N, C-alpha and C positions, 0 to 999 in steps of 0.2 A: 501494499500502499504507499508507500517511503516512496519507491522509487519512481509509483504510478504517480503522487503528490506532486514532487519535483520536475518529473518530465512535464505536466500541466503549464506548472506557474509556468516553468518556465517558457512558457511561448503562450504567454497571456500576453507579454509584450513580443510582440516576433520580432521587430525594428529596431530596439532597443538589448533583445536577446544575439541579434547578426549584430550591426557594430561592434559590442564584446565578443563578440563569439568573431570578430574580424579581426582584435587589436592581435587576441591572439594571434593567428593564426600568421602574423606581419609577422608577430613576434617570430612565431620560427622557425617561419623562414627566413628570414635574417638569418639565425643563427644554425638553423639546421649547416643551413646557406658559408659563414663566416668558421663555420668551430672547424668543420668538415675540410675547409677550403687552411687551417690555419693547418691542424695537426699537418696533413699533408706535406705542405709548406717544410716544418717541420722537419716530418722526415727527406725529403728533396733535401734540406742545407744538410742535416745529416747524411748522410747515403756521400749524398756533394763535395764533402767539406771531406770526408775521412777517405775515400777511394786512390784521392792519388798518393797520395801520401803515409798515410798514420794506421787503417786499418779498422776493428772491431780492437780489437785485445792487442798487446805486446806483452812476449814474457824479459824478461828488459834484470840486470843487475839492479837491486833494492837503491841504492842509489847513483843509477842512470837519471834518472828524473833528473833532476834537480844540478846534479853535476859536470852531467856529460860533460866527461872524460874519459877520453882514448884511455888507457886505463881497465873502468870498470864494464866488463866482458861479463858475454854468457859463452863460458867453455863450449866446446866443439858444438858451434851455433845449429850447424847442419845436420849433424845427428842428433839434437832437443829436437828438428827443425821432421824431421823423419821417425820418430818415432808419436813424435804429434800427431801428423797424417796416419800416419796405424794408429793410433789406438782412439783416435778422435771420429776416422774411418772418410777425413775432411781436406783435398787437393789446396784448398784453399789456407797454407803452411808457405811458408816463407824465413829463410831466413836473411839476418840482413846485419851492415856493421854502414859506418855515416863517422864520418873524422874531416873534420877544417884546414882548407887549402888555400892554394897556393897555386889559383889556374892561370899558364905565360900563352900565353902563342907568340906569334914576332912583329904585333904591334901592342899588347897594350896584354895588360896582368890583370886578374881579378880575383879577391877572397870568395869562394867556392865551400858546398856544403859537400861533401863527396859520400856516395850510396854507394857501397855494393852490394849487388843482389844478384840469388839464382836467378838468373834468364831463363827455366823453362816453370820457378813455380811461381815469382814476381804477376803476368798479369794474372791469376791468382787473387790475389790480396791491394791490388795497384790499378787504378785505372790509368798509368800513366804511360805501360806498353798502348796502347789499341791510342792514342793520342799526338803516336808520331806524325807528324807532319809530311816532317822529307827526310831519306833512309828508311830505316829500318833499325829493332830493336834490340837486343844484345841477344846471342842466340850461345856462347860459348862458355863455360864453368870458367876458367880463367881465360880469357884473346886478351889482349894490349887493344884494348875499347874502350868507343864513348860512348854516349849521349845524352848529347846536352838541351836544356832548356831555349825558347830559341829567343831572348831577347839579352841569354848570356854570349853566344855564338852571336847574335847582334856585334856586342859590345865590346870582344872578341876579336871579331869582323875572319871570325874564319867561314868553311864551308864545307861540304865532306868532304872523307879520306883525305883532307889536309890535318895533322897533328897540335897534336896542347899538347904543355907539362905539369905536372902536379909536381908540384911544395909544398914537404908538405914535414911533421911530427914519426916517430914509430913507438909502437907503445912498449918499445923501450926503452927508451929515449934516443934513438936513433937519427938520421937523415933520410927521410921519408922519402924518396921522388919517381922516378914519370916518367915516360911518353906514348901518348893516350892517340892511336888513330881516331876523330873521327866518325865516327858508321850515321847517326840522326836523329832531328832535334826534333821536341815536342814540345806542344801551345798544352797546359795546361789550362790554360784561362786563367791560373795567382796567378798573380804576376810579381809578388815577392819571391815562387820554386822559379819562374824560369827562368828570374832574372840569377838565381844564385846559386841552381844545381846541374848538379849530373850525375849519370847512374854509368855505374862501369863492372861486370864482372865479382861476384863476391871473390873468387878464387884470387883474380888480381887485387882486386883488395887488399886482403890477408897478403897480400906477397910486396906492395908494395908500402904497406906498414905496420909490418912483422909485424900481424896478428896470427900468424901458422892457423889454425883451424878455430877457431877465436871470431863472434863476431857479436854484436850491441842486441840483436834485439831479435827474435822472431815473430816474426806479421800474422797475425789469425783473423780471419776474417769467417765472422760466424753469417748459415746460409740467410738467417735476416738480422732486424736492429729485437724484437722480442723474444729470440733465442740467446743473443748476449750475451746471461747468466749463466741458461745450462752450459755451455760452453764451455764461459768464467771457471768454474765452480771445476767439473774434468778437463780443468785445462790445469791445474790447480791440484788436481792426484792425478793428473800424474808427473808435474815434478814433484823430483829428490824434494821431497822437505829435508828441513833445519839445513837450505843450501841458502846464500846468498841472493837469488830469482825472485822474483817478485812478478805478477800475474798481477795486470794495471789494460784496465779496460778506456772505452772511448772519454769517458771524462772524466777518468781521470789523464786522460796524455790532452784529452784540449779538453781543459776545462769554464778558460771564453767563448766557447759554443755554447755550451751548459747553459753559463749566466745567461745569453742573449736572450735561447731560450725564454729563459723562467724570467727574464725580466719584461717577455714580450707578451705572455702569459699571462703576469698576472697585469699588466697593463691592459689586451684586449677583456680580457675579462669584470674590470673593474665597470667599462663601458656596454662590459653586457648586462655587469647586474642594474646598469644606468633605468634600462631600454624593461625587463623586466619586473622592477621599479613599478615604471610607470602605465607594464600592466597590469600592474596590481592594483595601481589607483584604480584605475579603469571598475575591473572586476569590485572593487569594493566600492562606489558612486556607487556601477548597477545592484547589487544584492541591500544593500542601504534604505535605495527606491523602493524597489521592490518588499524590502520585509516594513516602510515603511508609508505605502501605499494601502499597504493588507495591517496594517494596523485595528480595526472591524475582524476582520474576518478572526485571527489572529487570536483574540478572545471570549468569538464566539467560541470557537470552537475549543483552545480550556475552558471554556464554562462547560462545552459536554466532558471534559474531561481528558482532552488532549495534553500532556505535561510539554514547559516548557522544550527541554531537552529533545525528546525529540522533536517538537518546528525549530530545535537547531538546527540536527540531523539536515531534516528538510533541505532548510537551507546549504548548508554545507553539500549536501546529497544536488541538489542545483550549478551550487558552481566548479564540483568533480563531474557533472555530466560538460560544465562547455567545455571544463578543461579539452577534458577526452574527443569531446568533434574539432578543439581548435589544435590537439597534435597530431589526429590523424589526418586535417586539412592544412596540416603547419609539414608533417612531416613527405603528403606525398608531395606536394608544391616543391618542397624544399629537397626532394630528389628529382624530381623533373629536371628544376633549376637549373643542378651540378651535371647531369644528362646533355644539356642543353647549351650552354660553360661548357662542358668539361669534351665536346665537340672543337671548339675553336679558339678554347684556350685566353689564357689573361695576358696581354703584354703590360711590363710593365715600365717599358715607358722611362718618362725624368729618373726613373731609380732603379737602371738598369747594371751602372758606373754599382753603384752601395750592392745584389746580385754578384755577381761577377768577382767579387773580395769571397767569396763564398760559392763562388765554382755555382751558381745558380743558373740556368737560363732563362733567356731574353719575356722565354714568355713564360708561363703559370698553367697550366692540365689540375682542377679542382680533380681531388678524391673522396670516393667514397670513402670513408669511414663510418659501421654501427657504432661507435661514440660522439659522432658527433653524429649522429641520425637522430641516439635517445636522449641527451644530456641537455639539450638546450628544452625539447619542451618538457620534459620531468621536473627540471627549473619555474619553467611558465607554470607548469601544472600545479608546484607547487604552493610557490609564490601569488596564487591567487588562491586556494585554499590556505595558507595562516592569513590571507584578505580579507574576504569570506567571515572567517573567529570572529572579528567583531559583532559584522550585524551577528552573527547566531547568539552570540556573548547577548545583544541583548535584549532577548525574547523573554530570560530567565528577571528581569527586573521587573519587567512586564504580568503589570494585574491588567485579571478578565474584566473584571467591569471600567476598573477608569479603562480599557482598549474599546470596549465597548460604545463605551461615551462618542471616544474621537471620532471628528470628522471621514 
């Protein structure tokens, strides 16, 4: 009976009901679209930032993240990577070495980050092998060759097939030097990386910097971001305990990226909260008017024995029904909007340069998200029900005789 009363009362003023429900629908469509777009952008930002170099996980010396010193190594890095590939049943595991040195051509010299990689497995953990615009990527484990960033090649004024000299300090304190042939140029879209990095085979890196079989990290890329924690636990179980190695996920490796996402989430949800509060006040106004105009009717039914708490439940049920209608229509229209815009994408326009810092494309395509589909409409419904609590509790102070005397 309460449901029938609530449904009947809801359509006593259909125009007012549809106006209030329309506000809910509009708010839900905006939230479904924006939250899905926001979550999709975060995932794209994380993948685009991690794929060129960092990966999802890295096994490092426990002090390497802070010190970045040549002697802070992973012993037998290639063997550790092979063990992880076997135990994790993942091919996306690769050993690396990392050092700083001076790259010199016939005309110029620049400070560079020299990265030693395993050419066979590096394509599984990094997108750089697929970003070679001229020439080819590395092929042999111990060849004396290099792939350099396009901006670095421009600064050094070198071309394909030419040689550069790498100078630095070895792990044992010796003088490190090597002559490498340039076989390719990569363009990652991250100017700092393209300006300062070069990749060489891990075997050549170990020879030049007197590393023996050691490296500085073992990079692991999980099948998806949602499986990083599971893969991290398995890696920690595989790494021998009691050593000086640490397993770090992308949150520890790139804290600035996480902070940027958290800051954006906080500002975005503040805006969403303002929108939800506006809808809640619209519901409060509608339900308060509905209660006030039915005061005499409430007095009559209370005189017949209906309790104020039951009348309050009817008012809350009316609001819940409006919330359900608004949520269903909002989710349907929100998904339709996502599918429509998902075909053409959203050009970034004036913020394209800012997006390039995170290696984002110039056009963003929204991605469907169950969290984005449910979170917004659920919060709107909860906010509406909370707004209807005041009119419902107001009925508790209603006296039947006074109510029937009201106009």
